[in-house]
DRENFI-228678 format. One record per atom (N, C-alpha, C): residue in three letters; x negated, y, z. Coordinates in steps of 0.1 Angstrom, whole numbers, plus 2048, in hexadecimal, padded with zeros to 3 digits. Last residue first. Layout:
N
ALAXYZ...
***
This chain:
297
GLUDF919E7DAGLUDED1A57D5GLUDEF1B47D5SERE101917E1SERE071957ECSERDFB19C7E7GLNE1D18B7C9GLNE231967D2GLNE1A19A7DDTRPE111767BDTRPE0D1847B8TRPE1218E7C2ALAE1D15F7C6ALAE101627CAALAE0B1707C7THRE361627B8THRE361627C7THRE281667CBTRPE2F16179DTRPE3516C7A2TRPE3416D7B1ILEE2414779CILEE1B152798ILEE2115F79EGLNE3C1387A2GLNE301377AAGLNE261437A8GLUE4B13F78BGLUE50143799GLUE441427A3ILEE3D132777ILEE3E141777ILEE42146785TRPE4111777FTRPE3311D77FTRPE3412C77FGLUE5D11577BGLUE57113789GLUE4911978AALAE5F11B75FALAE6612376AALAE5F121777GLNE4E11D745GLNE4E114750GLNE5311B75DPROE5A121724PROE58126731PROE5811C73CPROE4810D70APROE54113710PROE5111971EGLYE281176FAGLYE3210E6FFGLYE3E115705ASPE0E12D703ASPE141246FAASPE1E11B701CYSE1314D714CYSE0F13F714CYSE15138707VALE0D168727VALE10165719VALE0A157717LEUE1917B740LEUE1316E73DLEUE1716B72FPHEE1619A752PHEE1A193745PHEE12186744ARGE241AF76BARGE191A5767ARGE1F19D75BTYRE271D0776TYRE2D1C576FTYRE211BC76BARGE301EA78BARGE261E0789ARGE2D1D4781SERE3320E78FSERE3920178CSERE2E1F7789GLYE3B22E79EGLYE3222379BGLYE3A216797TYRE3D25079DTYRE4524479BTYRE3C239796PROE322687B5PROE312607A9PROE392547A9GLNE382827C3GLNE3D2757C6GLNE3D26D7BAGLYE3029A7B8GLYE292967C5GLYE2E2887CAARGE502A17ACARGE422A57ACARGE3C2A17B9GLUE652847A8GLUE622917AEGLUE532947ACILEE7B275795ILEE6D275797ILEE6928379CARGE9B26779EARGE9227279BARGE8426F79DPHEEB725578FPHEEAD257799PHEEA4263795GLUED7245788GLUECC24F786GLUEC224F791GLYEDC221786GLYEDF22E78AGLYED4238787ASPED520877DASPEDC209789ASPEDE21778EVALEC720D766VALED3206764VALEDC207771ALAEAE21676CALAEB922076AALAEC621A768PROE9C20176EPROEA320577APROEAE210778SERE961E9758SERE9C1F7757SEREA31FA764TYRE831D6745TYRE861D8753TYRE8A1E7754VALE8E1C9726VALE881D472DVALE8D1D473CPHEE891B6707PHEE901B8714PHEE881C371CTYRE8C1A76E7TYRE891B36EFTYRE901B26FDPROE9119C6CBPROE881976D6PROE831A36DFLYSEB51A16C6LYSEA71A36C3LYSE9E19F6CESERECF19D6D0SERECA1946C5SEREBB1966C2SERED51AC6E6SEREDE1A16E3SERED81986D8HISEBB1B36FEHISEC21B66F1HISEC91AA6EDPHEEBF1B7720PHEEBC1AE715PHEEC31B3709ARGEB31C873CARGEBC1C9731ARGEB71C0726VALEB21C275EVALEAB1BF751VALEB61C0746ALAEAD1D277EALAEB61CD773ALAEAE1CC766GLNE951C8796GLNE9A1D178DGLNEA41CA783PROE971BF7B8PROE941BB7AAPROE9C1C47A0ASPE8B1E17BAASPE881D37B8ASPE931CA7BEARGE8C1FD7B8ARGE981F57B7ARGE961E67B4PHEE6A1FF7AFPHEE762067B3PHEE821FE7AFASNE541E47B9ASNE5A1ED7AFASNE671F37B4SERE4A1D17C9SERE481DF7CDSERE4F1E97C4ASNE4D1B87BCASNE571BC7C6ASNE551CA7CCHISE461BA799HISE421B97A7HISE4C1BE7B0SERE521A577FSERE531B2786SERE4F1B1794LEUE44196763LEUE47194771LEUE481A3777METE4B187744METE4819474BMETE4D193759ALAE3E17072DALAE45172739ALAE4117F73FILEE4116370EILEE3C16F714ILEE45170721THRE391456FDTHRE4114B707THRE3915870CVALE3E1326DFVALE3513B6E6VALE3E1436F0GLNE3F1136CDGLNE4511C6D7GLNE3A1256DEGLNE341106ABGLNE3410C6B9GLNE3A1176C2GLYE3411A691GLYE3810C693GLYE371086A1ASNE2E135692ASNE2412C68CASNE2711D690GLNE441376ADGLNE3B13E6A4GLNE3013569FVALE611396BEVALE591306B6VALE511396ACALAE641476DFALAE671466D0ALAE5E13D6CATHRE6F1556FETHRE6814A6F6THRE6D14A6E8METE6B16871AMETE7016870DMETE6815E704ALAE7316B73CALAE6B165732ALAE72164725VALE72180759VALE7917C74DVALE6F176743TRPE7518377DTRPE6D182770TRPE7717E765ARGE8818B78FARGE7A18C793ARGE7118B786ALAEA519F786ALAE9D193784ALAE8E195789HISEC71A7782HISEBA1AA788HISEB219D789GLNED81AA762GLNED61A476FGLNEC81A8775ARGEDA1B5749ARGEDB1BE754ARGEDB1B7762ASNEE119673BASNEDF1A4738ASNEE31AC745ALAEE417A73EALAEDB181747ALAEDA190745THREF416C72DTHREFA16F73ATHREF1178742GLUEE6168715GLUEF516A714GLUEFA170722ARGECC16371BARGECF170715ARGEDE173716ASPECF15273BASPECA15472EASPECF161728ALAEC414C75DALAECE151754ALAEC7153746GLYEB3145771GLYEB713B768GLYEC113F75DALAEA9159780ALAEB5153785ALAEBA14877CSERE94163771SERE9115C77DSERE9C155783ASNEA015E74EASNE9B166759ASNE9915D765VALE9A15A72BVALE9F154738VALE9915D743ILEE9F159708ILEE9B161714ILEEA115B720GLNE9414F6E8GLNE9C14D6F4GLNE961556FFTHRE9414E6C5THRE901556D1THRE991536DCASPE8F1406ACASPE9713A6B7ASPE931406C4SERE83146694SERE7B1466A0SERE821416ACALAE96146681ALAE8E13A682ALAE8513A68EALAEA015F681ALAEA8155688ALAEA014868ASERE88178686SERE8E16E67ESERE95164686LEUE7B187699LEUE8818C695LEUE9018168CTRPE6217E69DTRPE6C1786A5TRPE7A17E6A2GLUE5218C68CGLUE5517F688GLUE61179690VALE4C1A369BVALE571A4691VALE5B19668CPROE4819A6BEPROE4319E6B1PROE4F19D6A6GLYE5D1A76D9GLYE5619D6D2GLYE511A16C4ARGE591BE6F2ARGE5F1BC6E5ARGE561B26DEVALE601C8713VALE581BF70AVALE601BD6FDALAE5F1E6727ALAE651DD71EALAE5B1D3718PHEE6A1FB740PHEE5E1F373CPHEE621E7734GLYE84210735GLYE7A20C73FGLYE6E20573AGLYEA420B72AGLYE9921572BGLYE90212737TYREC820972CTYREBB20472ATYREB120F72BHISEDF216734HISEE0208733HISED220172FTYREDA22F74ETYREDC22B740TYREDB21C73FGLNEDA24C762GLNEDE23E761GLNEE023B752LEUEBD26175DLEUECB25F75ELEUECE25075DVALEA426F76FVALEA7264766VALEB5260767GLNE9728F773GLNEA3287776GLNEA527C76BLEUE7C29B782LEUE80295775LEUE8B28C779PROE7C2BA795PROE7E2AB794PROE822A7786LEUE652D478CLEUE722CF78ELEUE732C078EASPE4B2DA787ASPE502DE794ASPE5E2D9797THRE3A2BF775THRE412CC776THRE452CF785GLNE302A7772GLNE272B2770GLNE2D2BF772ASNE33289783ASNE3A29477FASNE312A077ETYRE2226C77ATYRE21278783TYRE2928377CGLNE2424977CGLNE29255775GLNE2926177ETHRE1222D778THRE15237782THRE1824477ASERE1220A772SERE1421776DSERE18221778GLNDFF1EE76EGLNE041F7778GLNE05205772ILEE001D075EILEE001DE75CILEE061E5768GLUDED1B275BGLUDF61BA763GLUDF51C975FPHEDEA19274APHEDE61A074DPHEDF11A7754ASPDE017573BASPDE617A747ASPDE118874AHISDE515A725HISDDF168727HISDE716E732CYSDE213772ECYSDEA14372BCYSDE115072DASPDD4121736ASPDD3125728ASPDDB132724THRDC712D756THRDCF12374ETHRDCD12773FGLUDB813F760GLUDB7133767GLUDBF128760ALADA715A74FALADB114F74FALADAE143758SERDA317975ESERD9C16D758SERDA516175AARGDBC192758ARGDB6188761ARGDAF17D758VALDBC1B4753VALDBC1A774CVALDB519D755HISDCD1D075CHISDC31C6761HISDC61B875AVALDD11F2759VALDD31E5752VALDC81DB757HISDE120C763HISDD6204767HISDD91F6762TRPDED22A755TRPDED21B755TRPDE021675AARGDFC24775DARGDF024075DARGDF323175EGLUE0D26374FGLUE0E255753GLUE0024E752ARGE1B281756ARGE0E27B753ARGE0F26C758LEUE37292749LEUE31287751LEUE2328474DILEE392AB73BILEE432A7745ILEE3D29C74FASPE2D2C872EASPE292BA732ASPE322B673DVALE3E2DB716VALE3C2D8724VALE382C9726VALE3F2F56FFVALE3B2E8701VALE382E5710SERE593076F6SERE4F308700SERE4B2FA704GLUE682FB6E2GLUE613086DFGLUE5630B6E9GLNE5E2D96E9GLNE682E36E7GLNE602F06E3GLUE572BB6F1GLUE532C36E5GLUE5E2CD6E2ALAE4C2B070FALAE582B5708ALAE542BF6FDARGE37294713ARGE382A2711ARGE462A570AHISE23280726HISE31280720HISE3528F71FILEE02274722ILEE0B280725ILEE1827F71ELEUDF025A730LEUDF925E725LEUE0126A72AASPDD1249737ASPDDB25373AASPDE425672EVALDC322A744VALDC6233739VALDD123D73DGLUDAC21274FGLUDB621C753GLUDB7226747PHEDA51EF750PHEDA31FC74BPHEDAE20574FSERD941D0759SERD9F1DA75ASERD9B1E7753ILED8F1AD75BILED8B1B9756ILED971C3757GLYD8D196776GLYD8D198768GLYD881A6764GLND8B192791GLND9418978AGLND9418B77BASPD791A579BASPD7719779EASPD7F18D796THRD741BA77ETHRD7A1B778BTHRD761A978ETHRD661D576ATHRD681C776DTHRD6D1C577BALAD751F1759ALAD6E1EB764ALAD701DC764THRD7A21374DTHRD7A20474BTHRD711FE755SERD8E23174ESERD83228753SERD8521A74DILED9E24173DILED9824674AILED8D23E74EVALDA624C71DVALDA1241725VALD9A246732ARGDC325D713ARGDB525D716ARGDB225171FGLNDDC26E6FFGLNDD7262706GLNDC8263708HISDEC2826F5HISDE12856FEHISDDD279706LEUE0526E6EBLEUE0227C6EELEUDF727D6F8PHEE132586DEPHEE0425A6DDPHEE012686E0GLYE2E2526DCGLYE2624C6E7GLYE1724E6E6SERE302596BASERE372546C6SERE2E24D6D0GLYE262626A2GLYE1F2666AFGLYE262616BBGLNE3725668FGLNE2825468FGLNE2225769CLEUE5025E68DLEUE4E253696LEUE3F251698TRPE51271679TRPE51276687TRPE4E26B691PROE55262661PROE47266665PROE4626B673ASPE6A245662ASPE69254662ASPE5B258667METE6122964DMETE6322F65AMETE6223E659GLYE5921E635GLYE67222636GLYE6A229644SERE41208640SERE4720F635SERE55212638PROE3420D661PROE39205656PROE4020D64CLEUE19224669LEUE27220669LEUE2B21665EPRODFA21C679PROE0222066CPROE1021B66DLEUDF822669CLEUDF621C691LEUDFE221685PRODE92416AEPRODF523A6A7PRODF123169DVALDCF2396C5VALDD42416BAVALDE023A6B4ALADC92276D8ALADC72356DCALADCC23E6D1ASNDD92096E2ASNDD52126D7ASNDD42206DCTRPDCE1EC6F0TRPDD41F96F4TRPDCF2036E9THRDD41CA6ECTHRDCE1D66E6THRDD51E26ECLEUDCC1A96FALEUDD41B56F8LEUDCC1C06F2VALDBF1916F2VALDC91916FDVALDD219D6FCLEUDB417F6D7LEUDB718C6DBLEUDC218B6E6GLND9C1656D9GLNDAA1696D9GLNDAC1776DESERD8215C6DDSERD861616CFSERD941666CEGLYD811656FEGLYD7A15D6F3GLYD7D1636E6ARGD9717B700ARGD94170708ARGD8E1656FEARGD9519F6FDARGD951926F7ARGD92187702VALDA31BE6FBVALD9E1B4705VALDA01A66FETHRD9D1DF6EETHRDA21D16EDTHRD9C1C86F7ILEDA71FF6EAILEDA11F66F3ILEDA61E86F0ALADA32176CEALADAA20C6D6ALADA12066E0ARGD9522C6C3ARGDA22296BEARGDAA21F6C7ASPD7C2306CDASPD8523C6CCASPD932386C8ASPD782116DFASPD7321C6D7ASPD7D2276D6ALAD6F1F56F3ALAD772016F1ALAD7020A6E7GLUD741D36FDGLUD6D1DD6F4GLUD761E96F2LEUD701B9714LEUD771C6711LEUD6E1CE708LEUD73197717LEUD6B1A1711LEUD741AD70ELEUD7417A72DLEUD7A186727LEUD70190722ASPD6B16673CASPD6E16372EASPD7416E727LYSD56179750LYSD5B16C74ELYSD5E16973FGLND56198741GLND5819174EGLND5E18474CGLND481B3731GLND4B1A5730GLND4C1A073FLEUD4D1D171ELEUD4C1CA72BLEUD4F1BC729SERD471EF70ESERD471E070DSERD441DA71ALYSD47209716LYSD4E206709LYSD4F1F7707GLND4F215736GLND4620E72DGLND4E209721LEUD5322B74BLEUD5A22973ELEUD50222735GLND5823176DGLND5122A763GLND59228756ARGD5A25277AARGD61246777ARGD5923F76CPROD4026278DPROD48260781PROD4E25377FGLUD432707ACGLUD3E2647A5GLUD47262799HISD4F2857B9HISD452887AFHISD4027C7A7HISD5D2797CDHISD6527F7C2HISD5C2847B6ARGD492737DFARGD4F2687D7ARGD5726E7CBALAD4528B7ECALAD3B2867E3ALAD4027B7DALEUD5D28C7FBLEUD5A2967F1LEUD502927E7GLND5927680CGLND63276802GLND612807F7GLND4328081BGLND41274813GLND4C273808THRD4E296828THRD4429981DTHRD4228C815ASPD6C29E833ASPD64292831ASPD5A293825PHED702BC846PHED702B5839PHED682A883ACYSD6B2CB85CCYSD792C9859CYSD7B2C084CVALD522D185FVALD572C7868VALD652C3864SERD4E2E784ESERD4A2DA849SERD4F2CE852LEUD51301857LEUD5D2F8854LEUD5A2EA850GLUD3A30D857GLUD3E308864GLUD4B300862PROD3631883DPROD3030B840PROD3530584ELYSD4632A82ALYSD49327838LYSD4331A83CGLND3B32A810GLND3E337817GLND40335826ARGD3930F80BARGD2E318808ARGD2F32580FLEUD53306811LEUD4830281ALEUD3B30B817LEUD603117FBLEUD64315808LEUD59312812GLUD543047E6GLUD523127E7GLUD563177F5GLND5D2EA7ECGLND4F2ED7EBGLND4C2FC7EDVALD792ED7EAVALD732EA7F7VALD642ED7F7VALD7B2F27CEVALD802FC7D8VALD7A2F97E6LEUD712DA7C4LEUD6A2E77C1LEUD6E2F27CBVALD842C87CDVALD762C77D1VALD6F2D47CFALAD9B2D17C0ALAD9B2D27CEALAD8C2D17D3THRD942CC7A5THRD962DA7A9THRD952DB7B8VALD942B07A6VALD882B87A2VALD892C67A7ARGDAF2AB7ACARGDA42A77B5ARGD972AE7B3GLYDBC2B6796GLYDBE2BB7A3GLYDB42B87ADGLYDB22A5781GLYDAF2B3781GLYDB12BA78FASPDBF28D78AASPDB128E789ASPDAC29D789ALADDB295789ALADD4290795ALADC5291795ASNDE22B4778ASNDE22A6779ASNDD92A2785LEUDE02D0779LEUDED2CA77CLEUDED2BB77DHISDC72D9770HISDCA2DA77FHISDD72D4783THRDC92D6755THRDC12CD75DTHRDC42CD76BHISDD82E073FHISDDE2DE74CHISDD62D5755ASPDD12E6726ASPDCF2D8729ASPDD42D6737ALADE22FA70EALADDD2F971BALADDC2EA71FGLYDD82F26EBGLYDE12F86F6GLYDDB2F6703THRDC62EA6D9THRDD32E46D8THRDDD2E96E3VALDAF2F56E1VALDB52FA6D5VALDC32F56D3LEUDB32FB705LEUDAE2F46FALEUDB52F96EDMETDAA30C722METDB330C717METDAC30470B
***
């Protein structure tokens, strides 16, 4: 029990594995003849601590972590930031928005890979009622690739674990899922924001279409910039429907568009998305090549 309430360690995957190892160890202490029933090497591996280094460098990438954020840079350029604490609210915003999306976040690991740098983080989705209930534990595995082009290239794998004994029912809705929102400068008409999907449809015709990838382009500092989001074919209801905002620089991969579904306890909901951030207009043929090669990874 923590001062902030029950931490429910035994209910999440990491805590469950630790608890299982402790139970098996005590069982083998009392009944050593049962050792033939267990893989002692796997038990030992569960005692190996995950690596959490505050600074990592791999090729042209540098990861730095502290109590407030994880940043990954490519040379002098910032690729991404994961915030561990809420950012200051813009003037005029309701104070209750301050904590949105920042419940019990924690960093699990940081690592280098053959292709770049990665980190894992957890987030608890909680129902704030008279009886506080942890509904989902979501783990992100973020992998930033060392660049083979001038584009920034990273992938986010999300796994959501139901923390309750009841199924979480996601109702059919016209949006909601994994989204991209352009910077505030792209709200201006001068940004000339355009959106196109893998079928060649634009903002006017592509809303709720199913697409392998979506690219959003706008003018910033006098030149075109493109953010492309690719959806892996292992995702639920692939190819997923995409909701486009009619005027704002926003789109979202939203499987709930096609009907309700459930996240059951013991059956985590996983998704994989890859992001390419490039100067210039979208190169549809090149994005399609990246998407195709990525499916075998």
